[in-house]
VMD Tcl script that builds the backbone (N, CA, C; Angstrom):
set m [mol new atoms 534]
animate dup $m
set s [atomselect $m all]
$s set {name element resname resid chain x y z} {
  {N N MET 1 A 4.688 -27.716 -28.544}
  {CA C MET 1 A 5.964 -28.892 -28.194}
  {C C MET 1 A 5.804 -29.054 -26.778}
  {N N TYR 2 A 5.843 -30.229 -26.197}
  {CA C TYR 2 A 5.734 -30.428 -24.671}
  {C C TYR 2 A 7.035 -30.952 -24.317}
  {N N PHE 3 A 7.147 -30.947 -22.735}
  {CA C PHE 3 A 8.199 -31.465 -22.391}
  {C C PHE 3 A 7.475 -31.887 -20.878}
  {N N ALA 4 A 7.746 -33.333 -20.648}
  {CA C ALA 4 A 6.944 -34.026 -19.456}
  {C C ALA 4 A 8.348 -34.743 -18.655}
  {N N ALA 5 A 8.411 -34.432 -17.273}
  {CA C ALA 5 A 9.543 -35.104 -16.454}
  {C C ALA 5 A 9.048 -35.529 -15.145}
  {N N LEU 6 A 9.806 -36.425 -14.481}
  {CA C LEU 6 A 9.449 -36.732 -13.203}
  {C C LEU 6 A 10.702 -36.476 -12.618}
  {N N LEU 7 A 10.302 -35.640 -11.379}
  {CA C LEU 7 A 11.280 -35.707 -10.178}
  {C C LEU 7 A 11.139 -36.059 -9.103}
  {N N ALA 8 A 11.973 -37.232 -8.546}
  {CA C ALA 8 A 11.877 -37.846 -7.480}
  {C C ALA 8 A 12.820 -37.479 -6.449}
  {N N ARG 9 A 12.235 -37.383 -5.315}
  {CA C ARG 9 A 13.058 -36.955 -4.143}
  {C C ARG 9 A 13.568 -38.203 -3.444}
  {N N THR 10 A 15.029 -38.297 -3.289}
  {CA C THR 10 A 15.589 -39.422 -2.603}
  {C C THR 10 A 16.301 -39.246 -1.752}
  {N N GLU 11 A 17.206 -40.018 -0.922}
  {CA C GLU 11 A 17.761 -39.690 0.065}
  {C C GLU 11 A 19.145 -38.938 -0.489}
  {N N ASP 12 A 19.414 -39.042 -1.899}
  {CA C ASP 12 A 20.892 -38.422 -2.365}
  {C C ASP 12 A 20.284 -37.487 -3.125}
  {N N GLY 13 A 19.021 -36.981 -2.995}
  {CA C GLY 13 A 18.913 -35.907 -3.805}
  {C C GLY 13 A 17.776 -35.851 -4.611}
  {N N TRP 14 A 17.442 -35.057 -5.898}
  {CA C TRP 14 A 16.507 -35.464 -6.708}
  {C C TRP 14 A 17.064 -36.252 -7.972}
  {N N GLU 15 A 16.200 -37.121 -8.500}
  {CA C GLU 15 A 16.310 -37.762 -9.511}
  {C C GLU 15 A 15.442 -37.634 -10.792}
  {N N ALA 16 A 15.963 -37.238 -11.854}
  {CA C ALA 16 A 14.864 -37.046 -12.914}
  {C C ALA 16 A 15.030 -37.957 -13.964}
  {N N SER 17 A 13.673 -38.209 -14.591}
  {CA C SER 17 A 13.341 -39.064 -15.650}
  {C C SER 17 A 12.447 -38.484 -16.814}
  {N N ASP 18 A 12.660 -38.709 -17.892}
  {CA C ASP 18 A 11.898 -38.119 -18.949}
  {C C ASP 18 A 10.649 -39.026 -18.949}
  {N N THR 19 A 9.713 -38.722 -19.369}
  {CA C THR 19 A 8.444 -39.612 -19.076}
  {C C THR 19 A 7.374 -39.185 -20.175}
  {N N GLU 20 A 7.078 -40.426 -21.000}
  {CA C GLU 20 A 6.226 -40.460 -22.238}
  {C C GLU 20 A 4.725 -40.435 -21.500}
  {N N LEU 21 A 3.900 -39.343 -22.188}
  {CA C LEU 21 A 2.571 -39.443 -21.365}
  {C C LEU 21 A 1.504 -39.912 -22.423}
  {N N ASP 22 A 1.839 -40.504 -23.767}
  {CA C ASP 22 A 0.961 -40.977 -24.424}
  {C C ASP 22 A -0.032 -41.975 -23.999}
  {N N ASP 23 A 0.430 -42.741 -23.051}
  {CA C ASP 23 A -0.381 -43.989 -22.325}
  {C C ASP 23 A -1.032 -43.604 -21.280}
  {N N VAL 24 A -1.091 -42.421 -20.885}
  {CA C VAL 24 A -1.700 -42.039 -19.753}
  {C C VAL 24 A -3.073 -41.081 -20.319}
  {N N GLU 25 A -3.934 -41.433 -19.457}
  {CA C GLU 25 A -5.558 -41.195 -19.988}
  {C C GLU 25 A -6.158 -40.517 -18.910}
  {N N THR 26 A -5.738 -40.658 -17.736}
  {CA C THR 26 A -6.056 -39.978 -16.396}
  {C C THR 26 A -5.366 -39.640 -15.578}
  {N N LEU 27 A -5.791 -38.833 -14.455}
  {CA C LEU 27 A -4.874 -38.248 -13.451}
  {C C LEU 27 A -4.475 -39.357 -12.602}
  {N N SER 28 A -5.289 -40.582 -12.439}
  {CA C SER 28 A -5.022 -41.715 -11.934}
  {C C SER 28 A -3.736 -42.435 -12.198}
  {N N ASP 29 A -4.064 -42.467 -13.672}
  {CA C ASP 29 A -2.741 -43.096 -14.483}
  {C C ASP 29 A -1.486 -42.420 -14.297}
  {N N LEU 30 A -1.498 -41.110 -14.346}
  {CA C LEU 30 A -0.234 -40.178 -14.112}
  {C C LEU 30 A 0.148 -40.300 -12.700}
  {N N ALA 31 A -0.814 -40.367 -11.776}
  {CA C ALA 31 A -0.292 -40.434 -10.183}
  {C C ALA 31 A 0.386 -41.791 -10.146}
  {N N ASP 32 A -0.077 -43.039 -10.705}
  {CA C ASP 32 A 0.443 -44.477 -10.704}
  {C C ASP 32 A 1.647 -44.358 -11.444}
  {N N LEU 33 A 1.861 -43.608 -12.299}
  {CA C LEU 33 A 3.293 -43.369 -13.164}
  {C C LEU 33 A 4.451 -42.819 -12.284}
  {N N ALA 34 A 3.781 -41.521 -11.522}
  {CA C ALA 34 A 4.821 -40.998 -10.611}
  {C C ALA 34 A 5.083 -41.724 -9.220}
  {N N ARG 35 A 4.183 -42.735 -9.110}
  {CA C ARG 35 A 4.279 -43.702 -7.643}
  {C C ARG 35 A 5.388 -44.642 -8.044}
  {N N GLU 36 A 5.395 -45.034 -9.231}
  {CA C GLU 36 A 6.344 -46.248 -9.928}
  {C C GLU 36 A 7.683 -45.529 -9.988}
  {N N ALA 37 A 8.160 -44.473 -10.141}
  {CA C ALA 37 A 9.311 -43.649 -10.117}
  {C C ALA 37 A 9.885 -43.538 -8.688}
  {N N SER 38 A 9.045 -43.755 -7.656}
  {CA C SER 38 A 9.745 -43.811 -6.206}
  {C C SER 38 A 9.105 -45.019 -5.423}
  {N N PRO 39 A 9.855 -46.096 -5.408}
  {CA C PRO 39 A 9.333 -47.138 -4.710}
  {C C PRO 39 A 9.542 -46.856 -3.123}
  {N N ASP 40 A 10.063 -46.101 -2.576}
  {CA C ASP 40 A 10.170 -45.959 -0.912}
  {C C ASP 40 A 8.912 -44.715 -0.659}
  {N N GLU 41 A 8.200 -44.515 -1.811}
  {CA C GLU 41 A 7.243 -43.429 -1.465}
  {C C GLU 41 A 7.476 -41.987 -1.092}
  {N N ASP 42 A 8.598 -41.534 -1.782}
  {CA C ASP 42 A 9.148 -40.276 -1.562}
  {C C ASP 42 A 8.241 -39.315 -2.531}
  {N N THR 43 A 8.247 -38.076 -2.192}
  {CA C THR 43 A 7.763 -37.061 -2.926}
  {C C THR 43 A 8.151 -37.078 -4.473}
  {N N VAL 44 A 7.354 -37.229 -5.240}
  {CA C VAL 44 A 7.369 -37.198 -6.947}
  {C C VAL 44 A 6.799 -36.060 -7.476}
  {N N LEU 45 A 7.370 -35.155 -8.323}
  {CA C LEU 45 A 6.691 -34.070 -8.831}
  {C C LEU 45 A 6.825 -34.551 -10.306}
  {N N VAL 46 A 5.429 -34.546 -11.018}
  {CA C VAL 46 A 5.297 -34.620 -12.504}
  {C C VAL 46 A 5.323 -33.142 -12.924}
  {N N LEU 47 A 6.321 -32.825 -13.997}
  {CA C LEU 47 A 6.547 -31.376 -14.477}
  {C C LEU 47 A 6.001 -31.379 -15.900}
  {N N ILE 48 A 5.041 -30.419 -16.320}
  {CA C ILE 48 A 4.391 -30.581 -17.703}
  {C C ILE 48 A 4.590 -29.128 -18.080}
  {N N GLU 49 A 5.091 -29.058 -19.425}
  {CA C GLU 49 A 4.967 -27.504 -19.911}
  {C C GLU 49 A 4.921 -27.910 -21.521}
  {N N GLN 50 A 3.954 -26.833 -21.909}
  {CA C GLN 50 A 3.983 -26.815 -23.240}
  {C C GLN 50 A 4.505 -25.269 -23.800}
  {N N GLU 51 A 5.523 -25.288 -24.340}
  {CA C GLU 51 A 6.503 -24.271 -24.879}
  {C C GLU 51 A 5.979 -22.885 -23.826}
  {N N ASP 52 A 5.360 -22.036 -24.320}
  {CA C ASP 52 A 4.898 -20.746 -23.401}
  {C C ASP 52 A 3.665 -20.527 -23.190}
  {N N ALA 53 A 2.999 -21.484 -23.433}
  {CA C ALA 53 A 1.355 -21.628 -23.225}
  {C C ALA 53 A 0.937 -21.644 -21.412}
  {N N TRP 54 A 1.647 -22.834 -20.966}
  {CA C TRP 54 A 1.233 -23.203 -19.918}
  {C C TRP 54 A 2.219 -24.300 -19.159}
  {N N PHE 55 A 1.829 -24.381 -17.905}
  {CA C PHE 55 A 2.716 -25.531 -17.214}
  {C C PHE 55 A 1.913 -26.009 -16.067}
  {N N GLY 56 A 2.245 -27.123 -15.749}
  {CA C GLY 56 A 1.509 -27.663 -14.442}
  {C C GLY 56 A 2.322 -28.671 -13.804}
  {N N VAL 57 A 1.931 -28.932 -12.361}
  {CA C VAL 57 A 2.737 -29.515 -11.317}
  {C C VAL 57 A 1.771 -30.517 -10.841}
  {N N VAL 58 A 2.426 -31.792 -10.874}
  {CA C VAL 58 A 1.752 -32.745 -10.265}
  {C C VAL 58 A 2.429 -33.134 -8.931}
  {N N ARG 59 A 1.823 -33.401 -7.810}
  {CA C ARG 59 A 2.968 -33.563 -6.754}
  {C C ARG 59 A 2.373 -35.032 -6.188}
  {N N VAL 60 A 3.120 -36.104 -6.059}
  {CA C VAL 60 A 2.574 -37.314 -5.456}
  {C C VAL 60 A 3.347 -37.435 -4.264}
  {N N ASP 61 A 2.924 -37.516 -2.924}
  {CA C ASP 61 A 3.425 -37.989 -1.978}
  {C C ASP 61 A 2.770 -39.458 -1.511}
  {N N GLY 62 A 3.606 -40.326 -1.672}
  {CA C GLY 62 A 3.214 -41.986 -1.225}
  {C C GLY 62 A 1.870 -42.076 -1.888}
  {N N GLU 63 A 1.097 -42.531 -0.882}
  {CA C GLU 63 A -0.296 -43.084 -1.343}
  {C C GLU 63 A -1.433 -42.048 -1.547}
  {N N GLU 64 A -1.107 -40.655 -0.860}
  {CA C GLU 64 A -2.021 -39.515 -0.735}
  {C C GLU 64 A -2.443 -39.244 -2.086}
  {N N ASP 65 A -3.656 -38.417 -2.300}
  {CA C ASP 65 A -4.266 -38.045 -3.327}
  {C C ASP 65 A -3.135 -37.117 -4.213}
  {N N PRO 66 A -2.970 -37.082 -5.320}
  {CA C PRO 66 A -2.184 -36.019 -6.206}
  {C C PRO 66 A -2.443 -34.549 -5.718}
  {N N ARG 67 A -1.648 -33.608 -5.660}
  {CA C ARG 67 A -1.898 -32.464 -5.596}
  {C C ARG 67 A -1.534 -31.574 -7.036}
  {N N ILE 68 A -2.609 -30.889 -7.568}
  {CA C ILE 68 A -2.163 -30.223 -8.603}
  {C C ILE 68 A -2.114 -28.830 -8.952}
  {N N TYR 69 A -1.435 -28.339 -9.747}
  {CA C TYR 69 A -1.327 -26.767 -10.070}
  {C C TYR 69 A -0.995 -26.804 -11.422}
  {N N VAL 70 A -2.048 -25.615 -12.073}
  {CA C VAL 70 A -2.031 -25.448 -13.690}
  {C C VAL 70 A -1.856 -24.175 -13.835}
  {N N SER 71 A -0.866 -23.371 -14.472}
  {CA C SER 71 A -0.627 -22.104 -14.549}
  {C C SER 71 A -1.691 -21.192 -15.279}
  {N N ASP 72 A -2.284 -22.123 -16.337}
  {CA C ASP 72 A -3.284 -21.423 -17.064}
  {C C ASP 72 A -4.307 -22.317 -17.618}
  {N N ALA 73 A -5.492 -22.381 -17.204}
  {CA C ALA 73 A -6.406 -23.701 -17.244}
  {C C ALA 73 A -6.919 -23.583 -18.632}
  {N N ALA 74 A -7.509 -22.279 -19.051}
  {CA C ALA 74 A -7.895 -22.219 -20.477}
  {C C ALA 74 A -6.849 -22.876 -21.701}
  {N N ALA 75 A -5.625 -22.415 -21.463}
  {CA C ALA 75 A -4.620 -22.786 -22.295}
  {C C ALA 75 A -4.564 -24.257 -22.186}
  {N N ALA 76 A -4.246 -24.898 -20.852}
  {CA C ALA 76 A -4.241 -26.160 -20.686}
  {C C ALA 76 A -5.559 -27.293 -21.283}
  {N N ALA 77 A -6.452 -26.542 -21.005}
  {CA C ALA 77 A -7.812 -27.309 -21.752}
  {C C ALA 77 A -7.838 -27.581 -23.260}
  {N N ARG 78 A -7.114 -26.888 -23.993}
  {CA C ARG 78 A -7.195 -27.004 -25.035}
  {C C ARG 78 A -5.789 -28.144 -25.638}
  {N N SER 79 A -5.067 -28.632 -24.776}
  {CA C SER 79 A -4.053 -29.669 -24.932}
  {C C SER 79 A -4.657 -31.005 -24.085}
  {N N SER 80 A -4.373 -31.959 -24.825}
  {CA C SER 80 A -4.912 -33.393 -24.251}
  {C C SER 80 A -4.056 -33.712 -23.076}
  {N N TYR 81 A -2.824 -33.295 -22.973}
  {CA C TYR 81 A -1.742 -33.323 -21.510}
  {C C TYR 81 A -2.600 -32.434 -20.432}
  {N N GLY 82 A -2.805 -31.386 -20.933}
  {CA C GLY 82 A -3.515 -30.422 -19.839}
  {C C GLY 82 A -4.987 -31.195 -19.448}
  {N N GLU 83 A -5.757 -31.717 -20.432}
  {CA C GLU 83 A -6.866 -32.173 -19.933}
  {C C GLU 83 A -6.882 -33.046 -18.931}
  {N N ILE 84 A -5.876 -34.073 -18.650}
  {CA C ILE 84 A -5.560 -34.703 -17.717}
  {C C ILE 84 A -5.529 -34.299 -16.592}
  {N N LEU 85 A -5.387 -33.221 -16.283}
  {CA C LEU 85 A -4.791 -32.565 -15.044}
  {C C LEU 85 A -6.060 -31.712 -14.434}
  {N N LEU 86 A -6.938 -31.368 -15.599}
  {CA C LEU 86 A -7.785 -30.377 -15.168}
  {C C LEU 86 A -9.096 -31.065 -14.819}
  {N N THR 87 A -9.055 -31.752 -13.872}
  {CA C THR 87 A -10.201 -32.672 -13.136}
  {C C THR 87 A -11.658 -31.697 -12.847}
  {N N ASP 88 A -12.738 -32.542 -12.815}
  {CA C ASP 88 A -13.821 -31.541 -12.347}
  {C C ASP 88 A -13.577 -31.108 -10.926}
  {N N GLU 89 A -12.963 -31.888 -9.909}
  {CA C GLU 89 A -12.922 -31.022 -8.779}
  {C C GLU 89 A -11.798 -29.886 -8.786}
  {N N LEU 90 A -11.004 -30.183 -9.570}
  {CA C LEU 90 A -9.777 -28.919 -9.482}
  {C C LEU 90 A -10.712 -27.491 -10.273}
  {N N LEU 91 A -11.672 -27.869 -11.010}
  {CA C LEU 91 A -12.141 -26.835 -11.696}
  {C C LEU 91 A -13.461 -26.285 -11.127}
  {N N GLY 92 A -13.678 -27.141 -10.054}
  {CA C GLY 92 A -14.873 -26.727 -8.980}
  {C C GLY 92 A -16.161 -27.173 -9.665}
  {N N ARG 93 A -16.182 -28.085 -10.681}
  {CA C ARG 93 A -17.427 -28.547 -11.084}
  {C C ARG 93 A -17.995 -29.649 -10.480}
  {N N ASP 94 A -19.248 -30.034 -10.613}
  {CA C ASP 94 A -19.995 -31.377 -10.205}
  {C C ASP 94 A -20.073 -32.284 -11.141}
  {N N PRO 95 A -19.212 -33.396 -10.960}
  {CA C PRO 95 A -19.038 -34.451 -12.105}
  {C C PRO 95 A -20.508 -35.106 -12.413}
  {N N ASP 96 A -21.329 -35.050 -11.533}
  {CA C ASP 96 A -22.833 -35.513 -11.700}
  {C C ASP 96 A -23.640 -34.818 -12.450}
  {N N ASP 97 A -23.272 -33.373 -12.773}
  {CA C ASP 97 A -24.083 -32.511 -13.495}
  {C C ASP 97 A -24.192 -32.897 -14.860}
  {N N ASP 98 A -25.391 -33.043 -15.336}
  {CA C ASP 98 A -25.730 -33.469 -16.847}
  {C C ASP 98 A -25.587 -32.513 -17.884}
  {N N ASP 99 A -24.947 -32.161 -18.762}
  {CA C ASP 99 A -25.020 -31.081 -19.640}
  {C C ASP 99 A -26.370 -30.832 -20.239}
  {N N LEU 100 A -27.093 -31.998 -20.430}
  {CA C LEU 100 A -28.569 -31.824 -20.937}
  {C C LEU 100 A -29.552 -31.103 -20.202}
  {N N ASP 101 A -29.234 -30.759 -18.613}
  {CA C ASP 101 A -30.060 -29.991 -18.009}
  {C C ASP 101 A -29.777 -28.788 -18.177}
  {N N ASP 102 A -28.744 -28.230 -18.749}
  {CA C ASP 102 A -28.422 -26.785 -19.078}
  {C C ASP 102 A -28.821 -26.347 -20.202}
  {N N LEU 103 A -29.349 -27.378 -21.341}
  {CA C LEU 103 A -29.809 -26.892 -22.697}
  {C C LEU 103 A -31.152 -26.097 -22.570}
  {N N ASP 104 A -31.306 -24.994 -23.182}
  {CA C ASP 104 A -32.641 -24.480 -23.538}
  {C C ASP 104 A -33.245 -24.553 -24.704}
  {N N LEU 105 A -34.066 -25.664 -24.789}
  {CA C LEU 105 A -34.635 -26.213 -25.966}
  {C C LEU 105 A -36.034 -25.369 -26.340}
  {N N ASP 106 A -35.905 -24.251 -26.833}
  {CA C ASP 106 A -36.465 -23.274 -27.113}
  {C C ASP 106 A -37.193 -22.994 -28.511}
  {N N GLY 107 A -36.652 -23.854 -29.274}
  {CA C GLY 107 A -36.983 -23.790 -30.708}
  {C C GLY 107 A -35.942 -23.026 -31.745}
  {N N THR 108 A -34.714 -22.903 -31.119}
  {CA C THR 108 A -33.674 -22.200 -31.799}
  {C C THR 108 A -32.534 -22.956 -31.871}
  {N N GLU 109 A -32.616 -24.366 -31.684}
  {CA C GLU 109 A -31.921 -25.405 -31.890}
  {C C GLU 109 A -31.209 -25.761 -33.199}
  {N N ASP 110 A -31.866 -24.997 -34.174}
  {CA C ASP 110 A -31.470 -25.188 -35.601}
  {C C ASP 110 A -30.151 -24.576 -35.832}
  {N N GLY 111 A -29.587 -23.706 -34.932}
  {CA C GLY 111 A -28.258 -23.133 -35.251}
  {C C GLY 111 A -28.449 -21.576 -35.278}
  {N N GLU 112 A -29.601 -21.376 -35.205}
  {CA C GLU 112 A -29.800 -19.812 -35.253}
  {C C GLU 112 A -29.928 -19.222 -33.858}
  {N N PRO 113 A -29.164 -18.726 -33.210}
  {CA C PRO 113 A -29.163 -18.001 -31.851}
  {C C PRO 113 A -30.098 -17.154 -31.877}
  {N N ASP 114 A -30.906 -16.558 -30.703}
  {CA C ASP 114 A -31.718 -15.703 -30.749}
  {C C ASP 114 A -31.040 -14.572 -30.163}
  {N N ASP 115 A -31.547 -13.583 -30.080}
  {CA C ASP 115 A -30.961 -12.443 -29.429}
  {C C ASP 115 A -30.497 -12.600 -28.073}
  {N N GLU 116 A -31.313 -13.069 -27.348}
  {CA C GLU 116 A -30.942 -13.638 -25.784}
  {C C GLU 116 A -29.937 -14.139 -25.679}
  {N N ASP 117 A -29.696 -15.298 -26.461}
  {CA C ASP 117 A -28.508 -16.099 -26.430}
  {C C ASP 117 A -27.155 -15.381 -26.534}
  {N N GLU 118 A -27.413 -14.609 -27.724}
  {CA C GLU 118 A -26.002 -13.758 -28.004}
  {C C GLU 118 A -25.503 -12.625 -26.806}
  {N N GLU 119 A -26.745 -12.255 -26.128}
  {CA C GLU 119 A -26.466 -11.515 -24.948}
  {C C GLU 119 A -25.758 -12.390 -23.889}
  {N N ASP 120 A -26.387 -13.458 -23.857}
  {CA C ASP 120 A -25.862 -14.254 -22.651}
  {C C ASP 120 A -24.469 -14.774 -22.849}
  {N N ALA 121 A -23.957 -15.087 -24.018}
  {CA C ALA 121 A -22.605 -15.383 -24.384}
  {C C ALA 121 A -21.698 -14.035 -24.292}
  {N N ASP 122 A -22.330 -12.953 -24.361}
  {CA C ASP 122 A -21.393 -11.844 -24.097}
  {C C ASP 122 A -21.178 -11.393 -22.712}
  {N N ALA 123 A -22.263 -11.904 -21.988}
  {CA C ALA 123 A -22.266 -11.425 -20.559}
  {C C ALA 123 A -21.927 -12.697 -19.420}
  {N N GLY 124 A -21.190 -13.661 -20.373}
  {CA C GLY 124 A -20.401 -14.774 -19.746}
  {C C GLY 124 A -19.526 -14.421 -18.646}
  {N N GLU 125 A -19.450 -15.562 -17.793}
  {CA C GLU 125 A -18.443 -15.270 -16.832}
  {C C GLU 125 A -17.035 -14.691 -17.364}
  {N N PRO 126 A -16.562 -13.435 -16.850}
  {CA C PRO 126 A -15.250 -12.926 -17.269}
  {C C PRO 126 A -14.123 -14.072 -17.173}
  {N N GLY 127 A -13.689 -13.895 -18.173}
  {CA C GLY 127 A -12.103 -14.857 -18.156}
  {C C GLY 127 A -12.179 -16.175 -18.163}
  {N N ALA 128 A -13.489 -16.740 -18.575}
  {CA C ALA 128 A -13.748 -18.055 -18.849}
  {C C ALA 128 A -14.004 -18.571 -20.168}
  {N N ALA 129 A -13.422 -19.620 -20.779}
  {CA C ALA 129 A -14.138 -20.148 -21.807}
  {C C ALA 129 A -14.676 -21.462 -21.707}
  {N N GLY 130 A -15.681 -21.759 -22.037}
  {CA C GLY 130 A -16.276 -22.902 -21.732}
  {C C GLY 130 A -16.086 -23.590 -20.334}
  {N N GLY 131 A -16.302 -22.606 -19.551}
  {CA C GLY 131 A -16.505 -23.142 -18.118}
  {C C GLY 131 A -15.171 -23.224 -17.251}
  {N N VAL 132 A -13.891 -23.114 -18.015}
  {CA C VAL 132 A -12.524 -23.197 -17.873}
  {C C VAL 132 A -11.921 -21.885 -17.566}
  {N N PRO 133 A -11.670 -21.324 -16.540}
  {CA C PRO 133 A -11.064 -20.359 -16.197}
  {C C PRO 133 A -9.624 -19.835 -16.906}
  {N N HIS 134 A -9.479 -18.574 -17.403}
  {CA C HIS 134 A -8.088 -18.150 -17.906}
  {C C HIS 134 A -7.381 -17.820 -16.409}
  {N N GLY 135 A -5.903 -18.453 -16.566}
  {CA C GLY 135 A -5.014 -18.154 -15.140}
  {C C GLY 135 A -4.997 -19.409 -14.424}
  {N N PRO 136 A -4.455 -19.165 -13.154}
  {CA C PRO 136 A -4.092 -20.609 -12.515}
  {C C PRO 136 A -5.232 -20.938 -11.818}
  {N N VAL 137 A -5.006 -22.416 -11.627}
  {CA C VAL 137 A -6.048 -23.336 -10.949}
  {C C VAL 137 A -5.283 -24.237 -10.136}
  {N N GLY 138 A -5.864 -24.807 -9.134}
  {CA C GLY 138 A -5.192 -25.673 -8.251}
  {C C GLY 138 A -4.408 -25.049 -7.138}
  {N N ASP 139 A -3.489 -25.919 -6.462}
  {CA C ASP 139 A -2.866 -25.928 -5.221}
  {C C ASP 139 A -1.644 -24.864 -5.379}
  {N N ALA 140 A -1.605 -23.689 -5.207}
  {CA C ALA 140 A -0.438 -22.842 -5.526}
  {C C ALA 140 A 0.746 -23.074 -4.381}
  {N N GLY 141 A 0.242 -23.367 -3.248}
  {CA C GLY 141 A 1.021 -23.920 -2.330}
  {C C GLY 141 A 1.832 -25.256 -2.495}
  {N N ILE 142 A 1.517 -25.954 -3.425}
  {CA C ILE 142 A 2.011 -27.347 -3.559}
  {C C ILE 142 A 3.654 -27.394 -3.600}
  {N N LEU 143 A 4.270 -26.253 -3.615}
  {CA C LEU 143 A 5.646 -26.379 -3.724}
  {C C LEU 143 A 6.597 -25.602 -2.357}
  {N N ASP 144 A 5.307 -25.109 -1.603}
  {CA C ASP 144 A 6.210 -24.310 -0.704}
  {C C ASP 144 A 7.298 -25.099 0.241}
  {N N ASP 145 A 6.860 -26.073 0.822}
  {CA C ASP 145 A 7.907 -26.651 1.524}
  {C C ASP 145 A 9.014 -27.057 1.178}
  {N N LEU 146 A 9.199 -26.972 -0.398}
  {CA C LEU 146 A 10.347 -27.506 -1.091}
  {C C LEU 146 A 11.030 -26.051 -1.516}
  {N N GLY 147 A 10.425 -24.885 -1.196}
  {CA C GLY 147 A 11.386 -23.589 -1.432}
  {C C GLY 147 A 10.735 -22.837 -2.687}
  {N N VAL 148 A 9.540 -23.299 -3.188}
  {CA C VAL 148 A 8.908 -22.309 -4.268}
  {C C VAL 148 A 7.650 -21.756 -3.511}
  {N N SER 149 A 7.613 -20.410 -3.045}
  {CA C SER 149 A 6.368 -19.950 -2.663}
  {C C SER 149 A 5.250 -20.071 -3.632}
  {N N GLU 150 A 3.972 -19.594 -3.133}
  {CA C GLU 150 A 3.093 -19.541 -3.907}
  {C C GLU 150 A 3.170 -18.434 -4.872}
  {N N ARG 151 A 3.665 -17.240 -4.317}
  {CA C ARG 151 A 3.661 -16.173 -5.134}
  {C C ARG 151 A 4.813 -16.249 -6.151}
  {N N GLU 152 A 5.820 -17.167 -5.908}
  {CA C GLU 152 A 6.779 -17.442 -6.782}
  {C C GLU 152 A 6.213 -18.195 -8.134}
  {N N LEU 153 A 5.601 -19.265 -7.740}
  {CA C LEU 153 A 4.998 -20.101 -8.554}
  {C C LEU 153 A 3.938 -19.537 -9.304}
  {N N ARG 154 A 3.053 -18.578 -8.985}
  {CA C ARG 154 A 2.047 -17.556 -9.748}
  {C C ARG 154 A 2.718 -16.799 -10.827}
  {N N SER 155 A 3.992 -16.532 -10.337}
  {CA C SER 155 A 4.519 -15.342 -11.286}
  {C C SER 155 A 5.655 -15.960 -12.326}
  {N N MET 156 A 5.826 -17.189 -12.293}
  {CA C MET 156 A 6.705 -18.018 -13.155}
  {C C MET 156 A 5.732 -18.108 -14.865}
  {N N SER 157 A 6.627 -17.911 -15.576}
  {CA C SER 157 A 6.236 -17.955 -17.204}
  {C C SER 157 A 7.529 -18.442 -17.897}
  {N N GLY 158 A 7.583 -18.737 -19.010}
  {CA C GLY 158 A 8.522 -19.071 -19.892}
  {C C GLY 158 A 9.002 -20.530 -19.722}
  {N N ASP 159 A 10.370 -20.761 -18.865}
  {CA C ASP 159 A 10.862 -21.859 -18.637}
  {C C ASP 159 A 10.536 -22.098 -17.177}
  {N N ALA 160 A 9.145 -22.132 -16.639}
  {CA C ALA 160 A 9.036 -22.490 -15.591}
  {C C ALA 160 A 9.552 -23.614 -14.922}
  {N N VAL 161 A 9.337 -24.932 -15.666}
  {CA C VAL 161 A 9.713 -25.886 -15.100}
  {C C VAL 161 A 11.291 -25.979 -14.914}
  {N N GLY 162 A 12.140 -25.266 -15.562}
  {CA C GLY 162 A 13.611 -25.008 -15.140}
  {C C GLY 162 A 13.666 -24.266 -14.215}
  {N N GLU 163 A 12.958 -23.002 -14.034}
  {CA C GLU 163 A 12.657 -22.456 -12.641}
  {C C GLU 163 A 12.771 -23.434 -11.404}
  {N N ILE 164 A 11.821 -23.945 -11.665}
  {CA C ILE 164 A 11.025 -24.797 -10.202}
  {C C ILE 164 A 12.295 -25.876 -9.714}
  {N N ALA 165 A 13.124 -26.380 -11.072}
  {CA C ALA 165 A 14.150 -27.344 -10.887}
  {C C ALA 165 A 15.331 -26.332 -10.176}
  {N N GLU 166 A 15.425 -25.389 -10.679}
  {CA C GLU 166 A 16.602 -24.620 -10.060}
  {C C GLU 166 A 16.408 -24.286 -8.643}
  {N N VAL 167 A 15.250 -23.808 -8.357}
  {CA C VAL 167 A 15.120 -23.688 -6.806}
  {C C VAL 167 A 15.088 -25.010 -5.967}
  {N N LEU 168 A 14.622 -26.011 -6.378}
  {CA C LEU 168 A 14.901 -27.528 -5.928}
  {C C LEU 168 A 16.273 -27.979 -5.936}
  {N N GLY 169 A 17.146 -27.252 -6.525}
  {CA C GLY 169 A 18.493 -28.097 -6.781}
  {C C GLY 169 A 18.634 -29.099 -7.449}
  {N N ALA 170 A 17.787 -29.038 -8.504}
  {CA C ALA 170 A 17.672 -30.135 -9.453}
  {C C ALA 170 A 17.778 -29.888 -10.993}
  {N N SER 171 A 18.129 -28.627 -11.134}
  {CA C SER 171 A 18.454 -28.556 -12.438}
  {C C SER 171 A 19.484 -29.081 -13.261}
  {N N GLU 172 A 20.508 -29.427 -12.918}
  {CA C GLU 172 A 21.324 -30.535 -13.662}
  {C C GLU 172 A 20.766 -31.795 -13.795}
  {N N VAL 173 A 19.981 -32.255 -12.847}
  {CA C VAL 173 A 19.650 -33.585 -13.244}
  {C C VAL 173 A 18.305 -33.345 -14.361}
  {N N LEU 174 A 17.420 -32.296 -14.104}
  {CA C LEU 174 A 16.596 -32.266 -15.180}
  {C C LEU 174 A 17.066 -31.975 -16.493}
  {N N GLU 175 A 18.004 -31.193 -16.684}
  {CA C GLU 175 A 18.881 -30.878 -17.955}
  {C C GLU 175 A 19.231 -32.324 -18.502}
  {N N THR 176 A 19.550 -33.331 -17.943}
  {CA C THR 176 A 20.036 -34.340 -18.430}
  {C C THR 176 A 18.808 -35.260 -19.374}
  {N N VAL 177 A 17.680 -35.051 -18.976}
  {CA C VAL 177 A 16.552 -35.769 -19.512}
  {C C VAL 177 A 16.044 -34.798 -20.608}
  {N N ARG 178 A 16.305 -33.540 -20.575}
  {CA C ARG 178 A 15.659 -32.565 -21.495}
  {C C ARG 178 A 16.111 -32.946 -22.966}
}
mol reanalyze $m
mol bondsrecalc $m
mol representation Tube
mol addrep $m
């Protein structure tokens, strides 16, 4: 089960709105959706969580590039909403890399791995699945100026969205859209 909400900072405090991500296919779409929530180009936070598996925060300040934090990249990679947040830049991948360049066409393409392939798979990068690391990625300082330190953000689990809203003083408005 997913929950996604927009928190827009206004002169009067935070305004929350429930948001549907069904039509959002890219980070750019998500940033545009966030910008629409604040015509005055104030800070907008997109908070996304999938039960206890992972949560993500996207911060949009006016026309600046969105800043992203994801609590568990590997868990988010298995989610259609998480995939929106896990950009090549966030994961440190070169978007121009062609996966075909990495293929080792040595005659074992029929699905039978040779012994060396099995060893390579076992000795893969620790904590990574398919090139996506287990654990947090992105800008852990994304909420520093709003009262949530990097350390606090990294230690959140369970109802992280609720915890963030609590620190921001926006828990009541968030509850109205839950």
